[in-house]
C-alpha positions as CSV (number, residue, x, y, z in Angstrom):
1,M,22.8,19.2,71.2
2,K,21.5,20.2,67.8
3,L,19.2,17.7,66.0
4,S,18.5,17.5,62.3
5,R,14.9,18.2,61.2
6,N,14.7,14.6,59.8
7,K,15.3,13.2,63.3
8,Y,12.4,15.3,64.7
9,I,10.2,14.2,61.9
10,N,11.0,10.6,62.4
11,L,10.3,10.7,66.1
12,L,7.0,12.6,65.6
13,G,6.0,10.1,63.0
14,L,6.8,7.2,65.3
15,I,4.7,8.8,68.1
16,F,1.8,9.4,65.7
17,I,1.8,5.8,64.6
18,V,1.8,4.5,68.2
19,V,-1.0,6.8,69.2
20,L,-3.1,5.9,66.1
21,L,-2.7,2.2,66.7
22,N,-3.7,2.6,70.4
23,I,-6.8,4.6,69.4
24,L,-7.8,1.8,67.0
25,L,-7.1,-1.0,69.5
26,F,-8.7,0.6,72.6
27,M,-11.5,2.6,71.1
28,P,-15.0,1.2,72.0
29,G,-16.6,-0.2,68.9
30,W,-13.3,-1.3,67.5
31,I,-11.1,-4.0,69.0
32,D,-11.4,-2.3,72.5
33,L,-8.6,-4.1,74.3
34,G,-9.5,-2.2,77.4
35,A,-12.7,-4.3,77.7
36,Q,-10.9,-7.6,77.5
37,T,-11.4,-9.6,80.7
38,S,-10.1,-13.0,79.8
39,P,-6.5,-14.0,81.0
40,L,-5.3,-14.1,77.4
41,G,-6.8,-10.7,76.6
42,I,-5.3,-9.1,79.7
43,A,-1.9,-10.6,78.9
44,F,-2.1,-9.3,75.4
45,T,-3.1,-5.8,76.6
46,V,-0.2,-5.7,79.1
47,T,2.2,-6.9,76.5
48,W,1.0,-4.3,74.0
49,V,1.4,-1.5,76.6
50,V,4.9,-2.6,77.4
51,A,5.8,-2.8,73.7
52,N,4.5,0.7,73.3
53,I,6.8,2.0,76.0
54,L,9.8,0.1,74.6
55,V,9.2,1.4,71.1
56,L,8.9,5.0,72.3
57,L,12.0,4.7,74.5
58,Y,14.0,3.2,71.6
59,G,12.8,6.1,69.3
60,C,13.9,8.7,71.9
61,Y,17.3,7.0,72.3
62,M,17.8,6.9,68.5
63,T,16.9,10.6,68.3
64,F,18.6,12.1,71.4
65,F,21.3,9.8,72.6
66,K,22.6,7.5,69.9
67,P,26.2,8.6,68.9
68,P,26.4,9.8,65.3
69,A,27.9,7.4,62.8
70,A,31.1,8.3,61.0
71,V,30.4,10.0,57.6
72,P,32.4,8.5,54.7
73,V,34.7,11.3,53.4
74,K,33.9,10.5,49.8
75,T,30.3,11.5,50.3
76,I,31.0,14.9,51.8
77,E,30.0,17.8,49.5
78,T,28.3,20.6,51.4
79,H,29.3,22.8,54.4
80,E,26.8,20.9,56.5
81,D,28.3,17.6,55.5
82,Y,31.7,18.8,56.8
83,L,30.2,19.8,60.1
84,K,28.3,16.5,60.5
85,A,31.5,14.5,59.7
86,L,33.5,16.5,62.2
87,N,30.9,16.3,65.0
88,Y,31.4,12.5,65.1
89,Y,35.0,12.9,66.3
90,K,34.1,15.4,69.1
91,S,33.3,12.3,71.2
92,I,37.0,11.5,71.3
93,K,38.3,13.4,74.3
94,A,41.8,13.7,72.9
95,L,40.4,15.3,69.7
96,E,37.5,17.3,71.1
97,E,39.3,20.6,71.4
98,D,41.0,20.4,68.1
99,V,37.9,19.2,66.2
100,T,35.9,22.1,67.8
101,L,38.5,24.5,66.4
102,V,38.2,22.9,62.9
103,I,34.4,23.5,63.1
104,S,35.0,27.1,64.2
105,Q,37.3,27.6,61.2
106,L,34.7,26.4,58.8
107,E,32.1,28.7,60.3
108,R,34.5,31.6,60.2
109,M,35.5,30.9,56.6
110,K,31.8,31.0,55.6
111,K,31.3,34.4,57.3
112,K,34.6,35.8,56.0
113,R,33.7,34.8,52.4
114,E,30.4,36.7,52.7
115,A,32.2,39.7,54.2
116,F,34.8,39.6,51.4
117,L,32.2,39.6,48.7
118,N,30.5,42.6,50.4
119,V,33.8,44.5,50.4
120,L,34.2,43.7,46.7
121,N,30.6,44.8,45.9
122,H,31.2,48.1,47.6
123,R,34.5,48.7,46.0
124,F,34.0,47.4,42.4
125,E,31.4,46.6,39.8
126,A,30.7,42.9,39.4
127,G,31.7,42.9,35.8
128,E,35.1,44.6,36.4
129,M,38.2,42.5,35.9
130,S,39.5,43.5,39.4
131,Y,36.3,42.2,41.0
132,K,36.7,38.9,39.1
133,K,40.4,38.5,40.1
134,F,39.8,39.2,43.8
135,A,36.7,37.0,43.8
136,S,38.7,34.2,42.2
137,V,41.4,34.4,44.8
138,A,38.8,34.3,47.6
139,Q,37.3,31.2,46.0
140,E,40.7,29.5,45.8
141,V,41.4,30.4,49.5
142,E,38.1,28.9,50.6
143,K,38.6,25.8,48.5
144,L,42.1,25.4,50.0
145,L,40.7,25.4,53.5
146,Y,38.0,22.9,52.7
147,L,40.5,20.6,51.0
148,N,42.7,20.9,54.1
149,V,39.7,19.9,56.3
150,R,39.0,17.0,54.0
151,S,42.5,15.8,54.4
152,I,42.1,16.1,58.2
153,L,38.9,13.9,58.0
154,N,40.8,11.3,55.9
155,R,43.3,11.0,58.7
156,L,40.6,11.0,61.4
157,H,38.7,8.3,59.6
158,V,41.4,5.8,60.2
159,F,42.0,6.9,63.8
160,D,41.1,4.0,66.1
161,K,39.6,5.7,69.1
162,A,39.0,2.5,71.0
163,E,42.6,1.4,70.7
164,Y,43.8,5.0,71.4
165,G,41.7,5.0,74.6
166,S,43.1,1.7,75.6
167,M,46.7,3.0,75.1
168,M,46.1,6.1,77.1
169,N,44.1,4.6,80.0
170,N,45.8,1.2,80.5
171,R,49.2,-0.2,79.7
172,P,48.5,-3.1,77.3
173,K,49.6,-6.3,78.8
174,G,52.0,-8.5,76.9
175,L,53.5,-5.7,74.9
176,S,57.2,-4.8,75.1
177,P,58.1,-1.2,76.0
178,E,59.5,-0.7,72.5
179,M,56.2,-1.7,70.9
180,I,54.2,0.5,73.2
181,Q,56.5,3.4,72.3
182,K,56.0,2.7,68.6
183,K,52.2,2.6,69.0
184,N,52.3,5.9,71.0
185,K,54.3,7.5,68.2
186,V,51.7,6.6,65.6
187,Y,49.0,8.4,67.6
188,S,51.3,11.2,68.4
189,D,51.8,11.7,64.7
190,Y,48.1,11.8,64.2
191,L,47.8,14.6,66.7
192,T,50.8,16.5,65.3
193,Y,49.4,16.4,61.8
194,L,46.1,17.8,63.2
195,K,47.8,20.6,65.0
196,T,49.8,21.5,61.8
197,S,46.6,21.5,59.7
198,L,44.9,23.7,62.3
199,N,47.7,26.3,62.1
200,T,47.5,26.2,58.3
201,N,43.8,26.9,58.4
202,E,44.3,29.8,60.8
203,E,46.9,31.2,58.4
204,I,44.5,30.9,55.5
205,L,41.8,32.8,57.5
206,L,44.3,35.5,58.5
207,K,45.5,36.0,54.9
208,L,41.9,36.5,53.8
209,D,41.4,39.2,56.5
210,Q,44.6,40.9,55.4
211,L,43.5,40.9,51.8
212,M,40.2,42.5,52.8
213,L,42.1,45.2,54.7
214,E,44.4,45.9,51.8
215,I,41.4,46.2,49.4
216,S,39.6,48.6,51.8
217,R,42.6,50.8,51.9
218,L,43.0,51.1,48.1
219,D,42.2,54.4,46.5
220,S,43.1,53.8,42.9
221,F,45.2,51.2,41.2
222,E,45.7,49.5,37.9
223,E,44.6,46.0,37.3
224,G,48.2,44.9,36.8
225,D,49.0,46.0,40.3
226,I,46.8,43.3,41.8
227,E,49.4,40.6,41.5
228,Q,52.0,42.9,43.1
229,M,49.9,43.4,46.3
230,P,51.9,42.0,49.2
231,C,49.0,39.9,50.5
232,M,48.2,38.5,47.1
233,K,51.8,37.3,46.8
234,E,51.6,35.7,50.3
235,I,48.3,34.0,49.4
236,D,49.7,32.7,46.2
237,L,52.7,31.3,48.0
238,L,50.5,29.8,50.8
239,I,48.3,28.0,48.2
240,K,51.4,26.6,46.4
241,Q,53.1,25.5,49.6
242,T,49.9,23.9,51.1
243,K,49.2,22.0,47.9
244,L,52.8,20.8,47.8
245,Y,52.6,19.7,51.4
246,R,49.3,17.9,51.0
247,D,50.4,16.1,47.9
């Protein structure tokens, strides 16, 4: 399990404070709790030691074991924000495989964008119109995938994992078969939407691969030929269809 740097810093800071306080309280010449022999002093010392243990255990739990909180979609901006938001839903067994795939798609898009720019840098000069057109298309494709993932997160944000788990594991008492069927359909629609979005993302990634291949095969062409490239037409159509579907 990957931990953020802030979590490590917070845990180390907590340990440092506990150690420092213990040094001050038990060091001879200071308060020196270890030298206390009265019943009250011994009771306070034992209580202090137990409190130390509890604080450190709580800090370790918060760092290593506490489930991540859901990230509000409206606050997501960076690639890392998307990954953090998606990781929250990996704890839902029914979604784990699909969410893992979404994360993989984001990572692959990041790598493919870098590879695409490398292809352009080897094939064109940065100031060329052809370079700018291809780079613009790659940016649109990347933006489309992230918008699609954002739409997935919006759906997942209203997914009630507790109720879904109850529906899957136990037949809710007091509900008619018709109501149970309707509730099951709602969650089935969630999962169907997720599958459709995953397939769309894979198609986006595939089109970017195909475009890189077409560019690498080009010997010479006119700038006006770019829009006539088969893959460019397919990407333009995919962008329009996906935006229409999402809207």
